[in-house]
Each structure stands twice: as structure tokens, then as C-alpha cells.
C-alpha positions, 0 to 999 in steps of 0.5 A: 393101586386101587381100593374098594369098598361098600357100606350100606344105608340104614333106617332108624326103626324106633326112637328117634328125637326121643334118644337125644333125652336118653331114651333107646333107639332102634336102628337097622342097615338095610340093602341100598349100598354106596360103592366107593372107590379109591386110586392113588394118581401120580399127581398131588392132589385129591379128586372126588367124582360124585353124583351130587359133583366134583371137586379137585383140591390140593392136600393140606388145605383147612378143611373149613375152605372145603365145600361142606358136601365134600368135607368128609372125603377130602378130610379122609384123603388128606389125612391118609396122604399126610400119614404116609407122607405121599407126594402123589394123590388120590381119586375117589369116586362115589356111586351110591344106591341110597337116596340123599338127604333123606334119613336114610344115612346116605352121608354115613354109608359114603363116610363108612365106604370112604374110610375103608376104600381110601385106608385101603390104598396103603394099609389092611385096617379092622372094622373097629378102626374104619369105624373111628375114621368114619366117625371122625370124617362126619363130625366134619359136618355134624360136629354132634353125631353121635356115631350110631348111623355109621356104626350100624353101617359099619357092622351091618343087621339091627342094632340098639343104641342109647346115651349112657351103654353105647351100642349093641347088636340085636340078635336076629334073623328076621327076614321081614321086608320094609317098604320106603316111601319118600315125600320128596319134602327136604328138611332141615334136620339141626331145625326140627332138632331145635323145635323139638326141644323147644317143645320139650322146654315147654312142655317138661312134664308132658314130654317126660311122659312121652319118653317114659312110655317111649322107653317102655314100648321099645323094651316091648319092640325087642320081644317082638323082635325076638319072637318075630312078632310082625304084628307086634312090632306093627302096632308099636310103630303106630304108637310110636307115630303117635308120639312123634305126631305130639311133639310136632315132626310130622306133616300131612303128606307124612300122615297121608303115606302113614295112612295109605300104607297102613291098610295093607301093612303090619304098621308104618311110621316116619323115620329120622328127624321128620316134618319130611323125608322117609316113612316106612311100612313093615311087611312081609310076603302077604302083603308087600305088594298090596302096600306098594301098589297103594301108595304107588297108585297114588303116585308116591315114589317108593322100593322094599329093602331088607335087613342087610346084615353084611355091614362093610364089605371091602373088594 
């Protein structure tokens, strides 16, 4: 029995870092995907094959003994084997179009697609059930995950999230283009988040003011999205980047990429933790090629994406 599933990556459009302090964040799924294939095998083992390496292990091992990068997939496979009291094993193959470790949701997309493919070998689950499995799996490497990334990877489209009210879809069929440029600077999300916390503790009044400004900005963004006002969204991206600069999560390379992008796009900003990873620019058919050419002429790796409205797909 073989089961396959795919899930999209994601971008945090607005609200990264500030969401930890109660501000709303806006995310979207992107049309770069992970495809996971799961197949029952006769041997009582869990085999995982991927571009980052392979793992072969027996079931029922403590999760702490599993290499960190394979933990979510081993966890899912082991749990389903135990649930159905299987004496056989599973072979899992992961193929990804999403660059790793740059804030584009590769781990969350892998968790969602793996949860669907692995459980699909034995039964058919709802998206809600698959999402919960994916979040539980993601917690084996990110214990404090909010679940926001896995949620948008499961359902696709645009989504707003805050700690008090959770997730809700943003009703939109906007068909704009996003250009993602990769700084190729690796960063530690944990370290960047800790530094933001330190900034907040040392500058409480200033940080509180920025959070209030970010909240107002995001409410304006929601109106702009509803009206398909790309210039308005772009202006808010530039302003949001200023807030991120203030709290210290940018660097010279990101600034240079953003400056180049802003020559032709509606706006650009970093996405995710910052201090490395990616930026994205907002474009449409009038300025897409010009913005890509500007980045490539300066030897930056970039590619365009659209919002993915499919979300999780099983086949």
C-alpha cells in the first residue's frame, strides 16, 4: 500500500516577532511544495529518504535518540505503526521544492505532507486530524510552535493569526506575485528571538509603541488586501521593515536586497526570523521581470511565487 501527499510552503507577510507579544500576524501559503510518499514494507523498520540524508531505524525508540532533522517523520511513522499494531514497517520518501532553513516553512510543509501520507497508508483522515498530527510532530523539534505555519500549509491561502483568537482565513483571491530572494545567510531562530526579547526588556516603552504601530499597520493591510490595493500593501511592507530594523533583526545584506527590490516592486521586507534567510517583494505583471532582473544582476538568487490556495493535497 502506497500513499502520497503534498503541502505548500509559506511566507509570513506581516507581524513576525511582534506576534509573540500579542500582535496579529498575516501569513500565506506559496506554490512551492513538498511531496511525501509513504509505503508499507515487510521489514519491521522505519526508513526515511530525503535530500538532506537518510535514516533507517527500528520502531519504539525514544524520540530523543533520533537525529533532530528526522524526528517529526520518525515520530509520525512510529505512532501509526503502534496504533495499528503493525509488524511491518514504513518507507518514507521526501521531495521538496522549498529551500531549507530560510523561513519558507519547509519543516511545517514536510510535517503536514508526512502526516497525511503516513496516516493515508492505513486510513483516511480529515484535514483537521492531519493538522493536529503535524503540529504534534513539529513539536518534537520546536516544542513551543504556535501551529500557525502548519495551519497555513494545511489549508492554503491567506490567514491571520494572533495568540488570543487563533487562526482565521482571509477571504481573498488576490493574484499578485511575490519574489523571494535568498541571502544564503543561515541564522538561529532561537537566538534571534532571544535577542528581540532582550530588546523588549531593555526598551519596554519603545517596544510597546512599536507593537501598537504594528497592530494599526496590519489592520490597514487587511483593508488593502480586501481592495487589492498593491501600492498600499507595499507601503506597509516598507514601514513594517522599518520596525524590524529598529528591533535589530536585519543586516547589511538584507538591506541591500530590499533596497534593490524597492526600485521596481511595490515594496519589500524580510520574512521570518531575520538576520539572514529571505526577503520578499510584492509585484504584479507590470514590475515582476524588472524586479527579478535587478536582483539577478546583483547576483542574488531569487524566484517568483504566487499564493497557493490548494493547501494539503493527497493522491
